[in-house]
Every structure is written in C-alpha cells, then in structure tokens.
C-alpha positions, 0 to 999 in steps of 0.5 A: 193963137193962129201959130199955135193952131198951125203948130198943133196941126203939124204935130198931129199930122206928123204923128199920124204919118209916122204911125204904121200898122204891122204887116205880115207876109205869108208865103205858101210852099208847094212841097209836093214831089216833082217829076222831071224827064231826061231824053224824051224825044220832041214828039213824045207825049207824057201820061201820068195815071192815064192823064195826058200831061202834054209834051214829055220834053217840056218837063226837063227840069230846066225850068219846068217840072211836073208836081204830083201827089206823093205815092205811086204813079203810072208814068207812060210816054208815047209817040204816035200812040206807041208806048216807048216808056212805061213804069210805075214810080213811087215819089215821096218828096223832092225831085225824081228824074226819069231817064227815057231811053 
C-alpha cells in the first residue's frame, strides 16, 4: 500500500511538472522615421521644430538616430547661437540622413 501511494505521488508529480502553460511573446516595433546628421561639428546644437535635441553630432547613425513623427519638420543646427544649417525636411519612413556643410 505504501509503495502504491509513493508511486501515485511520483506519477502525479511527474504529470504536474511536465505541464506548462502556453507562452506568448509580444514585441513592439518603433517604425517612426529617423534622422541622422553627418558632418556636424563637435559644438553644434540640434533643434527640431524649435526643441533643443542636444549635440547634433550624437545623432550620426553610429549608433544613435533621432526618431521623429512622420511629416515636415524644421531642422536647425547652431553653434553659439549662430545658425549654420536650417532646412524644412519631410520624413515619411525609414532613415533620412542630413549632411551639414
């Protein structure tokens, strides 16, 4: 009787351990367009639609880019409050690289 009880407990334990709940992995993809800047000087500051985004050279696409909403944006790059680049850009999808001269 005792052996039968131990055997039953082992079978139940084995069944319970082998059962697993289904699992689901959900990944969200940020598919907003991105901007990258090439040739930005060290001390250049980036503004997009009047908002300060920080140092322009940090968004060189290696590895960082700037995600924006689709549409037209005013991009301005300044050094010591002097505008060295200003352009309205339309971004729709994927990566748009802006070269600053």
